[in-house]
C-alpha positions in Angstrom: 69.6 85.4 121.6 68.6 89.1 121.5 69.2 92.0 119.2 71.1 93.7 122.0 73.5 90.8 122.2 74.0 90.9 118.5 74.8 94.6 118.7 77.3 93.9 121.5 78.9 91.2 119.4 79.3 93.4 116.3 80.8 96.2 118.4 83.4 93.9 119.9 84.2 92.7 116.4 84.5 96.2 115.0 86.7 97.4 117.8 88.7 94.1 118.2 88.5 94.8 121.9 86.1 94.2 124.8 87.5 97.2 126.6 86.9 99.7 123.7 83.5 98.1 122.9 82.4 98.4 126.5 83.4 102.1 126.5 81.4 102.7 123.3 78.4 100.8 124.5 78.5 102.5 127.9 78.4 99.2 129.8 81.0 97.6 132.1 83.4 95.1 130.6 82.0 92.2 132.9 78.5 93.0 131.7 79.6 93.0 128.1 81.5 89.7 128.5 78.4 88.2 130.2 76.2 89.1 127.3 78.6 87.7 124.7 78.9 84.5 126.7 75.1 84.2 126.8 75.0 84.8 123.0 77.6 82.0 122.5 75.5 79.6 124.7 72.4 80.3 122.6 74.4 79.8 119.4 76.0 76.6 120.6 79.7 77.5 120.5 82.4 80.2 120.8 82.1 83.1 118.3 85.1 85.0 119.5 88.6 83.9 120.4 90.1 85.9 123.3 93.7 86.9 122.6 96.3 88.7 124.8 95.8 91.7 122.6 92.3 91.8 121.3 89.9 89.3 119.9 89.3 87.5 116.6 86.4 85.6 115.1 86.3 81.8 115.3 85.1 79.8 112.3 81.6 79.8 113.9 81.9 83.6 114.5 82.8 84.2 110.8 79.7 82.3 109.7 77.5 84.1 112.2 78.8 87.6 111.5 76.9 88.5 108.2 73.6 87.3 109.6 74.1 89.3 112.8 74.9 92.4 110.7 71.8 91.9 108.6 69.6 91.4 111.6 70.8 94.6 113.3 70.7 96.7 110.1 67.2 95.3 109.3 66.0 96.4 112.8 67.4 99.9 112.2 65.6 100.0 108.8 62.4 98.9 110.5 62.7 101.7 113.1 63.3 104.3 110.3 60.4 103.0 108.2 58.0 103.0 111.2 58.9 106.6 112.1 58.5 107.8 108.6 55.4 105.8 107.8 53.1 108.7 108.6 54.7 111.1 106.2 58.4 111.0 105.2 59.4 113.4 107.9 61.9 112.9 110.7 64.9 110.5 111.0 67.3 109.4 108.4 67.2 107.8 104.9 70.2 105.8 103.9 71.1 105.7 100.2 73.7 103.4 98.6 75.0 104.3 95.2 77.9 103.6 92.8 80.5 106.3 93.0 79.8 107.4 89.5 76.1 107.9 90.2 76.9 109.7 93.4 79.1 112.1 91.6 77.0 112.7 88.5 73.4 112.2 89.4 72.7 112.5 93.1 73.9 116.0 94.0 71.0 117.8 92.3 68.5 115.1 93.5 69.8 115.5 97.1 69.5 119.3 96.9 65.9 119.0 95.7 65.2 116.4 98.5 66.5 118.8 101.1 64.2 121.6 99.8 61.1 119.3 99.8 61.9 117.2 102.9 64.2 119.2 105.2 63.2 117.0 108.2 64.8 113.8 106.8 68.6 113.6 106.8 70.3 111.7 104.0 73.2 109.3 104.6 75.1 108.3 101.4 77.1 105.0 101.1 79.3 104.9 98.0 80.7 101.8 96.3 83.0 101.2 93.4 81.2 98.3 91.7 77.7 97.0 91.2 78.7 93.8 92.9 79.7 95.6 96.0 76.5 97.8 95.8 74.2 94.8 95.5 76.0 92.9 98.3 75.8 95.8 100.7 72.1 96.5 100.1 71.4 92.8 100.5 73.2 93.0 103.9 70.9 95.9 104.9 73.5 98.7 104.8 71.0 101.2 103.3 67.3 101.6 102.6 67.7 102.1 98.9 70.3 101.5 96.2 70.8 103.6 93.1 72.7 102.2 90.1 72.4 100.0 87.0 69.7 97.3 87.1 70.8 94.5 89.4 71.1 90.9 88.2 68.9 88.2 89.8 67.4 90.7 92.3 64.4 89.4 94.3 63.2 92.8 95.7 61.6 95.8 94.0 63.5 97.4 91.1 62.3 100.7 89.6 63.9 102.2 86.4 64.2 106.0 86.5 66.6 107.0 83.8 69.1 105.9 81.2 72.8 106.8 81.3 75.1 107.1 78.3 78.7 105.9 78.4 80.9 108.3 76.4 84.5 108.7 75.3 86.6 111.6 76.8 89.5 113.2 74.9 91.4 116.5 75.3 90.6 119.5 73.1 93.8 118.9 70.9 92.9 115.3 70.1 92.6 114.6 66.3 89.0 113.5 66.8 88.0 116.5 68.9 85.9 118.1 66.1 83.8 115.0 65.4 80.2 114.5 66.5 80.6 110.7 66.8 83.4 108.1 66.5 83.7 104.4 65.9 85.6 102.5 68.4 88.1 101.1 65.8 89.2 104.6 65.1 90.7 104.7 68.5 93.0 101.7 68.0 96.2 103.8 68.1 95.2 105.8 71.2 96.4 105.2 74.7 93.6 104.6 77.3 93.0 105.7 80.9 91.4 102.7 82.6 89.5 102.7 85.9 89.2 100.0 88.5 85.5 100.6 88.5 85.2 99.4 84.9 82.5 96.7 84.8 83.1 93.1 83.7 81.0 91.6 80.9 81.0 87.8 80.5 84.2 87.5 82.6 86.1 90.3 80.7 86.6 93.9 81.5 84.1 95.9 79.4 86.7 97.9 77.4 88.8 94.8 76.7 85.7 93.1 75.4 84.5 96.0 73.3 87.9 96.8 71.8 88.4 93.1 71.1 85.3 93.1 69.0 86.6 96.2 67.2 89.8 94.3 66.3 92.3 95.7 68.7 93.6 95.5 72.3 93.5 98.8 74.2 96.9 100.1 75.2 96.6 101.3 78.8 98.5 104.4 79.8 97.4 104.6 83.4 95.0 102.8 85.9 92.9 104.9 88.3 90.7 104.0 91.2 87.8 106.4 90.5 85.9 107.3 87.3 86.2 111.0 88.1 90.0 110.7 88.2 90.0 108.9 84.8 88.0 111.8 83.3 90.5 114.3 84.7 93.4 112.3 83.3 91.8 112.1 79.9 91.0 115.9 79.9 94.7 116.5 80.6 95.8 114.4 77.5 97.0 111.2 79.3 94.7 109.0 77.1 91.1 108.3 76.1 88.7 107.5 79.0 85.2 106.0 79.1 82.7 107.3 81.6 79.0 108.0 82.1 78.0 111.3 80.6 76.7 112.7 83.9 80.1 112.0 85.5 82.0 113.9 82.8 79.7 116.9 83.2 79.9 116.8 87.0 83.6 116.1 87.3 85.2 118.4 84.7 82.4 120.4 83.0 83.7 121.9 79.8 87.4 121.0 80.3 87.3 118.2 77.7 85.7 117.0 74.6 83.0 114.4 75.0 82.4 112.0 72.1 79.4 109.8 71.8 80.4 106.5 70.2 78.8 105.0 67.2 76.7 102.9 68.0 76.0 104.4 71.4 76.6 102.7 74.8 73.6 103.1 77.1 72.3 101.3 80.2 69.3 101.8 82.5 69.6 103.4 85.9 67.4 102.0 88.7 66.5 102.3 92.3 66.1 99.0 94.1 65.6 97.7 97.7 65.2 94.6 99.7 61.6 95.4 100.7 58.8 97.6 99.2 59.8 101.2 100.0 57.5 103.1 102.4 57.5 106.5 104.0 60.7 108.5 103.3 62.1 105.7 101.0 58.9 105.7 98.9 59.1 109.5 98.7 62.7 109.3 97.4 61.7 106.8 94.8 58.9 109.1 93.7 61.4 111.9 93.4 63.7 109.8 91.2 61.0 108.6 88.9 59.6 112.1 88.5 62.9 113.8 87.9 62.5 115.0 84.3 65.7 117.0 84.1 68.0 114.1 83.7 65.8 112.6 81.0 65.5 115.9 79.0 67.4 114.7 75.9 67.3 118.0 74.0 68.8 119.8 77.0 71.5 117.2 77.4 72.4 117.4 73.7 72.6 121.2 73.8 74.8 121.2 77.0 77.2 118.6 75.5 77.6 119.6 71.9 81.2 118.3 71.8 80.5 114.8 72.9 79.9 111.4 71.2 77.8 108.3 72.0 79.4 105.0 72.7 79.4 101.5 71.1 77.1 98.6 72.0 75.3 98.8 75.4 77.2 97.6 78.4 75.3 95.1 80.4 73.9 95.8 83.8 77.1 94.7 85.6 78.8 98.0 85.4 
């Protein structure tokens, strides 16, 4: 089997059609079919079931698919790394990140990267959960991943900052004038929950934290994205939890940010399947040298109306 055959196979799967795949690949349909047949012979069985309208994966094809994706993506990463090895210039750098990190941390970093490395285009892949982020970087979707420290990761992991999870309330909330708050003081409040909320020991983080504080959170609304939850909280729908950098990036001064007592904090890391080189190594250096996000006095001054959060959430968020 060859890398080209794998690319042809993936294109057919993505398009669910030999005709559309042949058009995208700029080959004739008979030539495409011949290559897929040759791939199936080398694998030892049919990977695709031909239907009157399209194709679908066989059981063997479903087992083969993730490995073919990894092989093709790894080859693309290898090409990017080789081109950038002489100096982080030219080509593309693919970055995977949690949505919350993409909103709150990466814009300033990307802007600085563009000033320092204008010859390297950045491609951002966003994910809602750390599980999805780790799965995609393992499958070779991106060169680097940015998010909480991954669990049971075999490749390089470099911490570069610490994020604080805070509580968000509107200006007219009874706790708005406080400098910190204990979680049990919010037992009678409604909550804005987010589908991106992490799980800790099989429970959603807020359910677990509130349970330890002696109450069950009363949910007013569920959102898909952290930034939406912050906007809802600012409007008075309920209390939300979010990373501090997301609150500042999403709504600025439109809400009151309360650090919880004790605070919720977790490390942010950049990790990859293989040791970063070229442009990837330069991006890791940028992250680890980025002092602005770690300037605690400046952060405190810029968010005087905020509060820490209780007990550190584990790396699964």
